Steps between C-alpha positions, in 0.01 A plus 500: 500500500545326831828347383634837388397654832682230697811541284496877562461447874792256511720732291408796721590314818825374348585852386445636849719230654779527242564865419723410206761260378864502398699316239863474392608614157839458333631819342811571295742718690793487258524384139843548347571274204497137612485606867152528649420565866151451637354585839185378668277782613190461711195685372192567714147557380251635749150638478307749710279353774189654344518276190449164674247664732294611199529154342380341824211748531404442138492124555282536808260735322484265200432205726226681693327638190513157340319352800228765493424436131486123554263523800 
């Protein structure tokens, strides 16, 4: 449980620091017979701030409750 709690805490902190990520995707713009034109488009994926905050809080709670049971 301690390992899962630490992983959640690290993911929560990383999620708060990086609010999303972007990547480049090639898409067909024109496809006429043997002629094909592609364009690179940048896509962005972002998440609300509450999600990593909840993951961080869950990791902290899991870590604290794990310590109380072990003591």
